[in-house]
CHARMM internal coordinates of N, CA and C (Angstrom, degrees):
IC EDIT
DIST 1 N 1 CA 1.4873
DIST 1 CA 1 C 1.5313
ANGL 1 N 1 CA 1 C 108.92
DIST 1 C 2 N 1.3008
ANGL 1 CA 1 C 2 N 117.91
DIHE 1 N 1 CA 1 C 2 N 127.58
DIST 2 N 2 CA 1.4218
ANGL 1 C 2 N 2 CA 122.55
DIHE 1 CA 1 C 2 N 2 CA -176.80
DIST 2 CA 2 C 1.5349
ANGL 2 N 2 CA 2 C 108.82
DIHE 1 C 2 N 2 CA 2 C -80.88
DIST 2 C 3 N 1.3353
ANGL 2 CA 2 C 3 N 112.87
DIHE 2 N 2 CA 2 C 3 N 174.00
DIST 3 N 3 CA 1.5028
ANGL 2 C 3 N 3 CA 120.43
DIHE 2 CA 2 C 3 N 3 CA -179.73
DIST 3 CA 3 C 1.4942
ANGL 3 N 3 CA 3 C 112.80
DIHE 2 C 3 N 3 CA 3 C -57.24
DIST 3 C 4 N 1.3494
ANGL 3 CA 3 C 4 N 114.43
DIHE 3 N 3 CA 3 C 4 N -44.55
DIST 4 N 4 CA 1.5095
ANGL 3 C 4 N 4 CA 118.20
DIHE 3 CA 3 C 4 N 4 CA -176.46
DIST 4 CA 4 C 1.4814
ANGL 4 N 4 CA 4 C 110.57
DIHE 3 C 4 N 4 CA 4 C -66.00
DIST 4 C 5 N 1.3586
ANGL 4 CA 4 C 5 N 117.16
DIHE 4 N 4 CA 4 C 5 N -41.17
DIST 5 N 5 CA 1.4779
ANGL 4 C 5 N 5 CA 119.53
DIHE 4 CA 4 C 5 N 5 CA -179.73
DIST 5 CA 5 C 1.5782
ANGL 5 N 5 CA 5 C 108.05
DIHE 4 C 5 N 5 CA 5 C -66.91
DIST 5 C 6 N 1.2599
ANGL 5 CA 5 C 6 N 116.53
DIHE 5 N 5 CA 5 C 6 N -42.32
DIST 6 N 6 CA 1.4605
ANGL 5 C 6 N 6 CA 120.41
DIHE 5 CA 5 C 6 N 6 CA 178.80
DIST 6 CA 6 C 1.5120
ANGL 6 N 6 CA 6 C 111.47
DIHE 5 C 6 N 6 CA 6 C -56.09
DIST 6 C 7 N 1.3368
ANGL 6 CA 6 C 7 N 114.16
DIHE 6 N 6 CA 6 C 7 N -49.97
DIST 7 N 7 CA 1.4767
ANGL 6 C 7 N 7 CA 119.95
DIHE 6 CA 6 C 7 N 7 CA -178.79
DIST 7 CA 7 C 1.5091
ANGL 7 N 7 CA 7 C 110.79
DIHE 6 C 7 N 7 CA 7 C -62.42
DIST 7 C 8 N 1.3223
ANGL 7 CA 7 C 8 N 116.56
DIHE 7 N 7 CA 7 C 8 N -42.52
DIST 8 N 8 CA 1.4347
ANGL 7 C 8 N 8 CA 118.83
DIHE 7 CA 7 C 8 N 8 CA 178.60
DIST 8 CA 8 C 1.5492
ANGL 8 N 8 CA 8 C 113.59
DIHE 7 C 8 N 8 CA 8 C -65.47
DIST 8 C 9 N 1.3588
ANGL 8 CA 8 C 9 N 116.52
DIHE 8 N 8 CA 8 C 9 N -38.08
DIST 9 N 9 CA 1.4532
ANGL 8 C 9 N 9 CA 120.88
DIHE 8 CA 8 C 9 N 9 CA 176.47
DIST 9 CA 9 C 1.5314
ANGL 9 N 9 CA 9 C 110.45
DIHE 8 C 9 N 9 CA 9 C -64.81
DIST 9 C 10 N 1.3036
ANGL 9 CA 9 C 10 N 115.07
DIHE 9 N 9 CA 9 C 10 N -41.04
DIST 10 N 10 CA 1.4923
ANGL 9 C 10 N 10 CA 121.05
DIHE 9 CA 9 C 10 N 10 CA -178.93
DIST 10 CA 10 C 1.5452
ANGL 10 N 10 CA 10 C 109.05
DIHE 9 C 10 N 10 CA 10 C -65.03
DIST 10 C 11 N 1.3369
ANGL 10 CA 10 C 11 N 115.70
DIHE 10 N 10 CA 10 C 11 N -44.94
DIST 11 N 11 CA 1.4697
ANGL 10 C 11 N 11 CA 118.91
DIHE 10 CA 10 C 11 N 11 CA 178.71
DIST 11 CA 11 C 1.4966
ANGL 11 N 11 CA 11 C 112.13
DIHE 10 C 11 N 11 CA 11 C -63.58
DIST 11 C 12 N 1.3183
ANGL 11 CA 11 C 12 N 117.21
DIHE 11 N 11 CA 11 C 12 N -39.51
DIST 12 N 12 CA 1.4313
ANGL 11 C 12 N 12 CA 121.64
DIHE 11 CA 11 C 12 N 12 CA 179.59
DIST 12 CA 12 C 1.5449
ANGL 12 N 12 CA 12 C 110.59
DIHE 11 C 12 N 12 CA 12 C -63.27
DIST 12 C 13 N 1.3378
ANGL 12 CA 12 C 13 N 115.83
DIHE 12 N 12 CA 12 C 13 N -47.80
DIST 13 N 13 CA 1.5073
ANGL 12 C 13 N 13 CA 119.09
DIHE 12 CA 12 C 13 N 13 CA 177.42
DIST 13 CA 13 C 1.5137
ANGL 13 N 13 CA 13 C 112.08
DIHE 12 C 13 N 13 CA 13 C -59.57
DIST 13 C 14 N 1.3219
ANGL 13 CA 13 C 14 N 114.74
DIHE 13 N 13 CA 13 C 14 N -39.11
DIST 14 N 14 CA 1.5062
ANGL 13 C 14 N 14 CA 119.65
DIHE 13 CA 13 C 14 N 14 CA 178.69
DIST 14 CA 14 C 1.5220
ANGL 14 N 14 CA 14 C 108.72
DIHE 13 C 14 N 14 CA 14 C -62.77
DIST 14 C 15 N 1.3582
ANGL 14 CA 14 C 15 N 117.73
DIHE 14 N 14 CA 14 C 15 N -44.93
DIST 15 N 15 CA 1.4346
ANGL 14 C 15 N 15 CA 122.85
DIHE 14 CA 14 C 15 N 15 CA -178.98
DIST 15 CA 15 C 1.5719
ANGL 15 N 15 CA 15 C 110.60
DIHE 14 C 15 N 15 CA 15 C -63.47
DIST 15 C 16 N 1.2847
ANGL 15 CA 15 C 16 N 115.03
DIHE 15 N 15 CA 15 C 16 N -43.47
DIST 16 N 16 CA 1.4834
ANGL 15 C 16 N 16 CA 117.30
DIHE 15 CA 15 C 16 N 16 CA 178.27
DIST 16 CA 16 C 1.5046
ANGL 16 N 16 CA 16 C 111.88
DIHE 15 C 16 N 16 CA 16 C -60.85
DIST 16 C 17 N 1.3331
ANGL 16 CA 16 C 17 N 114.91
DIHE 16 N 16 CA 16 C 17 N -44.92
DIST 17 N 17 CA 1.4442
ANGL 16 C 17 N 17 CA 122.16
DIHE 16 CA 16 C 17 N 17 CA -179.36
DIST 17 CA 17 C 1.5207
ANGL 17 N 17 CA 17 C 109.95
DIHE 16 C 17 N 17 CA 17 C -59.24
DIST 17 C 18 N 1.3743
ANGL 17 CA 17 C 18 N 114.52
DIHE 17 N 17 CA 17 C 18 N -45.95
DIST 18 N 18 CA 1.5042
ANGL 17 C 18 N 18 CA 117.38
DIHE 17 CA 17 C 18 N 18 CA -179.28
DIST 18 CA 18 C 1.5274
ANGL 18 N 18 CA 18 C 108.94
DIHE 17 C 18 N 18 CA 18 C -65.08
DIST 18 C 19 N 1.3154
ANGL 18 CA 18 C 19 N 119.63
DIHE 18 N 18 CA 18 C 19 N -37.14
DIST 19 N 19 CA 1.4656
ANGL 18 C 19 N 19 CA 123.16
DIHE 18 CA 18 C 19 N 19 CA 178.38
DIST 19 CA 19 C 1.5490
ANGL 19 N 19 CA 19 C 110.78
DIHE 18 C 19 N 19 CA 19 C -61.31
DIST 19 C 20 N 1.3134
ANGL 19 CA 19 C 20 N 115.44
DIHE 19 N 19 CA 19 C 20 N -44.06
DIST 20 N 20 CA 1.4396
ANGL 19 C 20 N 20 CA 120.93
DIHE 19 CA 19 C 20 N 20 CA 179.71
DIST 20 CA 20 C 1.4937
ANGL 20 N 20 CA 20 C 111.57
DIHE 19 C 20 N 20 CA 20 C -61.14
DIST 20 C 21 N 1.3111
ANGL 20 CA 20 C 21 N 117.90
DIHE 20 N 20 CA 20 C 21 N -47.07
DIST 21 N 21 CA 1.4098
ANGL 20 C 21 N 21 CA 125.80
DIHE 20 CA 20 C 21 N 21 CA 179.37
DIST 21 CA 21 C 1.5109
ANGL 21 N 21 CA 21 C 111.08
DIHE 20 C 21 N 21 CA 21 C -58.11
DIST 21 C 22 N 1.3932
ANGL 21 CA 21 C 22 N 114.43
DIHE 21 N 21 CA 21 C 22 N -45.32
DIST 22 N 22 CA 1.4459
ANGL 21 C 22 N 22 CA 119.83
DIHE 21 CA 21 C 22 N 22 CA -178.17
DIST 22 CA 22 C 1.5484
ANGL 22 N 22 CA 22 C 109.35
DIHE 21 C 22 N 22 CA 22 C -66.88
DIST 22 C 23 N 1.3062
ANGL 22 CA 22 C 23 N 116.61
DIHE 22 N 22 CA 22 C 23 N -39.93
DIST 23 N 23 CA 1.5027
ANGL 22 C 23 N 23 CA 119.76
DIHE 22 CA 22 C 23 N 23 CA 178.16
DIST 23 CA 23 C 1.5201
ANGL 23 N 23 CA 23 C 112.37
DIHE 22 C 23 N 23 CA 23 C -63.71
DIST 23 C 24 N 1.3122
ANGL 23 CA 23 C 24 N 117.10
DIHE 23 N 23 CA 23 C 24 N -38.92
DIST 24 N 24 CA 1.4510
ANGL 23 C 24 N 24 CA 119.36
DIHE 23 CA 23 C 24 N 24 CA 175.40
DIST 24 CA 24 C 1.4838
ANGL 24 N 24 CA 24 C 111.23
DIHE 23 C 24 N 24 CA 24 C -64.29
DIST 24 C 25 N 1.3363
ANGL 24 CA 24 C 25 N 118.01
DIHE 24 N 24 CA 24 C 25 N -45.24
DIST 25 N 25 CA 1.4781
ANGL 24 C 25 N 25 CA 123.57
DIHE 24 CA 24 C 25 N 25 CA -178.14
DIST 25 CA 25 C 1.5846
ANGL 25 N 25 CA 25 C 107.80
DIHE 24 C 25 N 25 CA 25 C -59.14
DIST 25 C 26 N 1.3004
ANGL 25 CA 25 C 26 N 116.51
DIHE 25 N 25 CA 25 C 26 N -47.24
DIST 26 N 26 CA 1.4405
ANGL 25 C 26 N 26 CA 121.40
DIHE 25 CA 25 C 26 N 26 CA 179.85
DIST 26 CA 26 C 1.4792
ANGL 26 N 26 CA 26 C 112.57
DIHE 25 C 26 N 26 CA 26 C -63.37
DIST 26 C 27 N 1.2938
ANGL 26 CA 26 C 27 N 119.03
DIHE 26 N 26 CA 26 C 27 N -39.52
DIST 27 N 27 CA 1.4941
ANGL 26 C 27 N 27 CA 125.52
DIHE 26 CA 26 C 27 N 27 CA 175.92
DIST 27 CA 27 C 1.5312
ANGL 27 N 27 CA 27 C 112.91
DIHE 26 C 27 N 27 CA 27 C -61.52
DIST 27 C 28 N 1.3348
ANGL 27 CA 27 C 28 N 114.92
DIHE 27 N 27 CA 27 C 28 N -41.72
DIST 28 N 28 CA 1.4704
ANGL 27 C 28 N 28 CA 120.64
DIHE 27 CA 27 C 28 N 28 CA 177.59
DIST 28 CA 28 C 1.5235
ANGL 28 N 28 CA 28 C 110.49
DIHE 27 C 28 N 28 CA 28 C -65.55
DIST 28 C 29 N 1.3318
ANGL 28 CA 28 C 29 N 114.25
DIHE 28 N 28 CA 28 C 29 N -47.23
DIST 29 N 29 CA 1.5013
ANGL 28 C 29 N 29 CA 118.03
DIHE 28 CA 28 C 29 N 29 CA 177.96
DIST 29 CA 29 C 1.4887
ANGL 29 N 29 CA 29 C 111.87
DIHE 28 C 29 N 29 CA 29 C -58.09
DIST 29 C 30 N 1.3502
ANGL 29 CA 29 C 30 N 117.19
DIHE 29 N 29 CA 29 C 30 N -46.77
DIST 30 N 30 CA 1.4644
ANGL 29 C 30 N 30 CA 122.43
DIHE 29 CA 29 C 30 N 30 CA 176.51
DIST 30 CA 30 C 1.5350
ANGL 30 N 30 CA 30 C 112.87
DIHE 29 C 30 N 30 CA 30 C -55.70
DIST 30 C 31 N 1.3579
ANGL 30 CA 30 C 31 N 114.60
DIHE 30 N 30 CA 30 C 31 N -46.25
DIST 31 N 31 CA 1.4432
ANGL 30 C 31 N 31 CA 119.59
DIHE 30 CA 30 C 31 N 31 CA 178.20
DIST 31 CA 31 C 1.5254
ANGL 31 N 31 CA 31 C 114.34
DIHE 30 C 31 N 31 CA 31 C -59.14
DIST 31 C 32 N 1.3629
ANGL 31 CA 31 C 32 N 113.41
DIHE 31 N 31 CA 31 C 32 N -43.86
DIST 32 N 32 CA 1.4364
ANGL 31 C 32 N 32 CA 119.27
DIHE 31 CA 31 C 32 N 32 CA -179.36
DIST 32 CA 32 C 1.5588
ANGL 32 N 32 CA 32 C 110.56
DIHE 31 C 32 N 32 CA 32 C -64.36
DIST 32 C 33 N 1.3277
ANGL 32 CA 32 C 33 N 116.96
DIHE 32 N 32 CA 32 C 33 N -39.30
DIST 33 N 33 CA 1.4417
ANGL 32 C 33 N 33 CA 121.20
DIHE 32 CA 32 C 33 N 33 CA 179.78
DIST 33 CA 33 C 1.5023
ANGL 33 N 33 CA 33 C 110.47
DIHE 32 C 33 N 33 CA 33 C -67.33
DIST 33 C 34 N 1.3448
ANGL 33 CA 33 C 34 N 117.94
DIHE 33 N 33 CA 33 C 34 N -44.92
DIST 34 N 34 CA 1.5146
ANGL 33 C 34 N 34 CA 121.71
DIHE 33 CA 33 C 34 N 34 CA 174.40
DIST 34 CA 34 C 1.5350
ANGL 34 N 34 CA 34 C 111.32
DIHE 33 C 34 N 34 CA 34 C -56.03
DIST 34 C 35 N 1.3096
ANGL 34 CA 34 C 35 N 116.98
DIHE 34 N 34 CA 34 C 35 N -43.18
DIST 35 N 35 CA 1.4645
ANGL 34 C 35 N 35 CA 119.99
DIHE 34 CA 34 C 35 N 35 CA 178.79
DIST 35 CA 35 C 1.5588
ANGL 35 N 35 CA 35 C 110.83
DIHE 34 C 35 N 35 CA 35 C -63.71
DIST 35 C 36 N 1.3325
ANGL 35 CA 35 C 36 N 115.66
DIHE 35 N 35 CA 35 C 36 N -43.29
DIST 36 N 36 CA 1.5154
ANGL 35 C 36 N 36 CA 118.44
DIHE 35 CA 35 C 36 N 36 CA -179.15
DIST 36 CA 36 C 1.5426
ANGL 36 N 36 CA 36 C 107.95
DIHE 35 C 36 N 36 CA 36 C -65.10
DIST 36 C 37 N 1.2939
ANGL 36 CA 36 C 37 N 118.81
DIHE 36 N 36 CA 36 C 37 N -35.67
DIST 37 N 37 CA 1.4814
ANGL 36 C 37 N 37 CA 120.04
DIHE 36 CA 36 C 37 N 37 CA 177.61
DIST 37 CA 37 C 1.5168
ANGL 37 N 37 CA 37 C 112.93
DIHE 36 C 37 N 37 CA 37 C -69.26
DIST 37 C 38 N 1.3495
ANGL 37 CA 37 C 38 N 115.95
DIHE 37 N 37 CA 37 C 38 N -38.59
DIST 38 N 38 CA 1.4959
ANGL 37 C 38 N 38 CA 118.15
DIHE 37 CA 37 C 38 N 38 CA 175.72
DIST 38 CA 38 C 1.5005
ANGL 38 N 38 CA 38 C 111.67
DIHE 37 C 38 N 38 CA 38 C -63.97
DIST 38 C 39 N 1.3453
ANGL 38 CA 38 C 39 N 115.48
DIHE 38 N 38 CA 38 C 39 N -42.04
DIST 39 N 39 CA 1.4716
ANGL 38 C 39 N 39 CA 120.58
DIHE 38 CA 38 C 39 N 39 CA -178.63
DIST 39 CA 39 C 1.5267
ANGL 39 N 39 CA 39 C 110.59
DIHE 38 C 39 N 39 CA 39 C -64.68
DIST 39 C 40 N 1.4097
ANGL 39 CA 39 C 40 N 113.87
DIHE 39 N 39 CA 39 C 40 N -44.90
DIST 40 N 40 CA 1.4247
ANGL 39 C 40 N 40 CA 117.48
DIHE 39 CA 39 C 40 N 40 CA -177.89
DIST 40 CA 40 C 1.5880
ANGL 40 N 40 CA 40 C 109.36
DIHE 39 C 40 N 40 CA 40 C -65.47
DIST 40 C 41 N 1.2513
ANGL 40 CA 40 C 41 N 118.99
DIHE 40 N 40 CA 40 C 41 N -35.95
DIST 41 N 41 CA 1.4749
ANGL 40 C 41 N 41 CA 120.25
DIHE 40 CA 40 C 41 N 41 CA 179.47
DIST 41 CA 41 C 1.5438
ANGL 41 N 41 CA 41 C 109.58
DIHE 40 C 41 N 41 CA 41 C -65.51
DIST 41 C 42 N 1.2764
ANGL 41 CA 41 C 42 N 119.76
DIHE 41 N 41 CA 41 C 42 N -40.33
DIST 42 N 42 CA 1.4343
ANGL 41 C 42 N 42 CA 122.61
DIHE 41 CA 41 C 42 N 42 CA 177.71
DIST 42 CA 42 C 1.5074
ANGL 42 N 42 CA 42 C 113.27
DIHE 41 C 42 N 42 CA 42 C -66.18
DIST 42 C 43 N 1.3473
ANGL 42 CA 42 C 43 N 114.91
DIHE 42 N 42 CA 42 C 43 N -41.07
DIST 43 N 43 CA 1.4591
ANGL 42 C 43 N 43 CA 119.48
DIHE 42 CA 42 C 43 N 43 CA 177.05
DIST 43 CA 43 C 1.5155
ANGL 43 N 43 CA 43 C 111.47
DIHE 42 C 43 N 43 CA 43 C -66.71
DIST 43 C 44 N 1.3163
ANGL 43 CA 43 C 44 N 117.47
DIHE 43 N 43 CA 43 C 44 N -37.46
DIST 44 N 44 CA 1.4527
ANGL 43 C 44 N 44 CA 124.33
DIHE 43 CA 43 C 44 N 44 CA 177.69
DIST 44 CA 44 C 1.5620
ANGL 44 N 44 CA 44 C 107.42
DIHE 43 C 44 N 44 CA 44 C -61.54
DIST 44 C 45 N 1.3049
ANGL 44 CA 44 C 45 N 115.45
DIHE 44 N 44 CA 44 C 45 N -46.20
DIST 45 N 45 CA 1.4753
ANGL 44 C 45 N 45 CA 118.02
DIHE 44 CA 44 C 45 N 45 CA 179.65
DIST 45 CA 45 C 1.5410
ANGL 45 N 45 CA 45 C 111.94
DIHE 44 C 45 N 45 CA 45 C -63.06
DIST 45 C 46 N 1.3241
ANGL 45 CA 45 C 46 N 116.57
DIHE 45 N 45 CA 45 C 46 N -28.90
DIST 46 N 46 CA 1.4849
ANGL 45 C 46 N 46 CA 120.87
DIHE 45 CA 45 C 46 N 46 CA -178.59
DIST 46 CA 46 C 1.5302
ANGL 46 N 46 CA 46 C 108.95
DIHE 45 C 46 N 46 CA 46 C -82.31
DIST 46 C 47 N 1.2564
ANGL 46 CA 46 C 47 N 120.43
DIHE 46 N 46 CA 46 C 47 N -5.09
DIST 47 N 47 CA 1.4935
ANGL 46 C 47 N 47 CA 123.35
DIHE 46 CA 46 C 47 N 47 CA 178.64
DIST 47 CA 47 C 1.4857
ANGL 47 N 47 CA 47 C 115.79
DIHE 46 C 47 N 47 CA 47 C 85.94
DIST 47 C 48 N 1.3052
ANGL 47 CA 47 C 48 N 117.58
DIHE 47 N 47 CA 47 C 48 N 14.50
DIST 48 N 48 CA 1.4636
ANGL 47 C 48 N 48 CA 120.27
DIHE 47 CA 47 C 48 N 48 CA 176.35
DIST 48 CA 48 C 1.5511
ANGL 48 N 48 CA 48 C 110.75
DIHE 47 C 48 N 48 CA 48 C -69.90
DIST 48 C 49 N 1.3540
ANGL 48 CA 48 C 49 N 114.81
DIHE 48 N 48 CA 48 C 49 N 134.30
DIST 49 N 49 CA 1.5145
ANGL 48 C 49 N 49 CA 116.07
DIHE 48 CA 48 C 49 N 49 CA -177.10
DIST 49 CA 49 C 1.5228
ANGL 49 N 49 CA 49 C 112.53
DIHE 48 C 49 N 49 CA 49 C -53.88
DIST 49 C 50 N 1.2984
ANGL 49 CA 49 C 50 N 115.57
DIHE 49 N 49 CA 49 C 50 N 140.64
DIST 50 N 50 CA 1.4633
ANGL 49 C 50 N 50 CA 122.74
DIHE 49 CA 49 C 50 N 50 CA -175.90
DIST 50 CA 50 C 1.5176
ANGL 50 N 50 CA 50 C 112.33
DIHE 49 C 50 N 50 CA 50 C -59.41
DIST 50 C 51 N 1.3302
ANGL 50 CA 50 C 51 N 115.11
DIHE 50 N 50 CA 50 C 51 N -37.26
DIST 51 N 51 CA 1.4834
ANGL 50 C 51 N 51 CA 118.94
DIHE 50 CA 50 C 51 N 51 CA -178.33
DIST 51 CA 51 C 1.5638
ANGL 51 N 51 CA 51 C 107.94
DIHE 50 C 51 N 51 CA 51 C -65.25
DIST 51 C 52 N 1.2896
ANGL 51 CA 51 C 52 N 118.45
DIHE 51 N 51 CA 51 C 52 N -39.12
DIST 52 N 52 CA 1.4802
ANGL 51 C 52 N 52 CA 120.85
DIHE 51 CA 51 C 52 N 52 CA 174.90
DIST 52 CA 52 C 1.5059
ANGL 52 N 52 CA 52 C 114.30
DIHE 51 C 52 N 52 CA 52 C -65.07
DIST 52 C 53 N 1.2935
ANGL 52 CA 52 C 53 N 116.30
DIHE 52 N 52 CA 52 C 53 N -38.74
DIST 53 N 53 CA 1.4578
ANGL 52 C 53 N 53 CA 122.46
DIHE 52 CA 52 C 53 N 53 CA 177.68
DIST 53 CA 53 C 1.5310
ANGL 53 N 53 CA 53 C 106.87
DIHE 52 C 53 N 53 CA 53 C -64.98
DIST 53 C 54 N 1.2730
ANGL 53 CA 53 C 54 N 118.21
DIHE 53 N 53 CA 53 C 54 N -43.85
DIST 54 N 54 CA 1.4925
ANGL 53 C 54 N 54 CA 122.23
DIHE 53 CA 53 C 54 N 54 CA -178.54
DIST 54 CA 54 C 1.5077
ANGL 54 N 54 CA 54 C 109.16
DIHE 53 C 54 N 54 CA 54 C -61.78
DIST 54 C 55 N 1.3410
ANGL 54 CA 54 C 55 N 116.99
DIHE 54 N 54 CA 54 C 55 N -44.16
DIST 55 N 55 CA 1.4910
ANGL 54 C 55 N 55 CA 118.60
DIHE 54 CA 54 C 55 N 55 CA 179.30
DIST 55 CA 55 C 1.5000
ANGL 55 N 55 CA 55 C 112.56
DIHE 54 C 55 N 55 CA 55 C -64.37
DIST 55 C 56 N 1.3462
ANGL 55 CA 55 C 56 N 115.84
DIHE 55 N 55 CA 55 C 56 N -38.42
DIST 56 N 56 CA 1.4674
ANGL 55 C 56 N 56 CA 120.52
DIHE 55 CA 55 C 56 N 56 CA -176.07
DIST 56 CA 56 C 1.5263
ANGL 56 N 56 CA 56 C 114.31
DIHE 55 C 56 N 56 CA 56 C -76.01
DIST 56 C 57 N 1.3331
ANGL 56 CA 56 C 57 N 115.88
DIHE 56 N 56 CA 56 C 57 N -31.30
DIST 57 N 57 CA 1.4959
ANGL 56 C 57 N 57 CA 119.42
DIHE 56 CA 56 C 57 N 57 CA -175.44
DIST 57 CA 57 C 1.5259
ANGL 57 N 57 CA 57 C 114.36
DIHE 56 C 57 N 57 CA 57 C -101.21
DIST 57 C 58 N 1.3365
ANGL 57 CA 57 C 58 N 117.09
DIHE 57 N 57 CA 57 C 58 N -20.10
DIST 58 N 58 CA 1.4252
ANGL 57 C 58 N 58 CA 118.95
DIHE 57 CA 57 C 58 N 58 CA -176.01
DIST 58 CA 58 C 1.5494
ANGL 58 N 58 CA 58 C 113.03
DIHE 57 C 58 N 58 CA 58 C 86.43
DIST 58 C 59 N 1.3526
ANGL 58 CA 58 C 59 N 117.87
DIHE 58 N 58 CA 58 C 59 N -1.56
DIST 59 N 59 CA 1.3910
ANGL 58 C 59 N 59 CA 122.38
DIHE 58 CA 58 C 59 N 59 CA 177.74
DIST 59 CA 59 C 1.5390
ANGL 59 N 59 CA 59 C 109.12
DIHE 58 C 59 N 59 CA 59 C -82.52
DIST 59 C 60 N 1.3218
ANGL 59 CA 59 C 60 N 116.08
DIHE 59 N 59 CA 59 C 60 N 158.98
DIST 60 N 60 CA 1.4514
ANGL 59 C 60 N 60 CA 116.75
DIHE 59 CA 59 C 60 N 60 CA -179.95
DIST 60 CA 60 C 1.5811
ANGL 60 N 60 CA 60 C 109.52
DIHE 59 C 60 N 60 CA 60 C -82.31
DIST 60 C 61 N 1.2886
ANGL 60 CA 60 C 61 N 115.87
DIHE 60 N 60 CA 60 C 61 N 162.03
DIST 61 N 61 CA 1.4433
ANGL 60 C 61 N 61 CA 121.17
DIHE 60 CA 60 C 61 N 61 CA 177.04
DIST 61 CA 61 C 1.4941
ANGL 61 N 61 CA 61 C 110.90
DIHE 60 C 61 N 61 CA 61 C -60.31
DIST 61 C 62 N 1.3566
ANGL 61 CA 61 C 62 N 116.97
DIHE 61 N 61 CA 61 C 62 N -40.02
DIST 62 N 62 CA 1.4696
ANGL 61 C 62 N 62 CA 121.93
DIHE 61 CA 61 C 62 N 62 CA 179.00
DIST 62 CA 62 C 1.5219
ANGL 62 N 62 CA 62 C 112.62
DIHE 61 C 62 N 62 CA 62 C -63.39
DIST 62 C 63 N 1.3468
ANGL 62 CA 62 C 63 N 115.84
DIHE 62 N 62 CA 62 C 63 N -40.81
DIST 63 N 63 CA 1.5137
ANGL 62 C 63 N 63 CA 117.99
DIHE 62 CA 62 C 63 N 63 CA 175.16
DIST 63 CA 63 C 1.5089
ANGL 63 N 63 CA 63 C 111.71
DIHE 62 C 63 N 63 CA 63 C -61.83
DIST 63 C 64 N 1.3102
ANGL 63 CA 63 C 64 N 116.40
DIHE 63 N 63 CA 63 C 64 N -42.28
DIST 64 N 64 CA 1.4561
ANGL 63 C 64 N 64 CA 119.32
DIHE 63 CA 63 C 64 N 64 CA -175.45
DIST 64 CA 64 C 1.5455
ANGL 64 N 64 CA 64 C 110.14
DIHE 63 C 64 N 64 CA 64 C -70.77
DIST 64 C 65 N 1.3229
ANGL 64 CA 64 C 65 N 117.70
DIHE 64 N 64 CA 64 C 65 N -38.51
DIST 65 N 65 CA 1.4582
ANGL 64 C 65 N 65 CA 122.11
DIHE 64 CA 64 C 65 N 65 CA 176.07
DIST 65 CA 65 C 1.5138
ANGL 65 N 65 CA 65 C 112.26
DIHE 64 C 65 N 65 CA 65 C -58.35
DIST 65 C 66 N 1.3069
ANGL 65 CA 65 C 66 N 118.97
DIHE 65 N 65 CA 65 C 66 N -31.42
DIST 66 N 66 CA 1.4683
ANGL 65 C 66 N 66 CA 123.14
DIHE 65 CA 65 C 66 N 66 CA -178.99
DIST 66 CA 66 C 1.5160
ANGL 66 N 66 CA 66 C 114.29
DIHE 65 C 66 N 66 CA 66 C -82.27
DIST 66 C 67 N 1.3398
ANGL 66 CA 66 C 67 N 116.83
DIHE 66 N 66 CA 66 C 67 N -8.11
DIST 67 N 67 CA 1.4756
ANGL 66 C 67 N 67 CA 119.60
DIHE 66 CA 66 C 67 N 67 CA -175.84
DIST 67 CA 67 C 1.5711
ANGL 67 N 67 CA 67 C 107.27
DIHE 66 C 67 N 67 CA 67 C -74.80
DIST 67 C 68 N 1.3285
ANGL 67 CA 67 C 68 N 115.73
DIHE 67 N 67 CA 67 C 68 N 144.23
DIST 68 N 68 CA 1.4315
ANGL 67 C 68 N 68 CA 122.85
DIHE 67 CA 67 C 68 N 68 CA 178.28
DIST 68 CA 68 C 1.4197
ANGL 68 N 68 CA 68 C 111.15
DIHE 67 C 68 N 68 CA 68 C -134.88
END
COOR INIT
IC SEED 1 N 1 CA 1 C
IC BUILD
């Protein structure tokens, strides 16, 4: 393998690694958001004030009001 091929292979591996890390990060963020939505929905069903739910979950009041 020549120098150019080596460098291209190395860059490709680095790009793939970066893509995997970014995918994992996005997956974790999505999971946390889904959990916050599920918690907010349960709290809303329990009659907890929306402002308190927003403070506790990090969701906006508007997002919580739309939950059913």
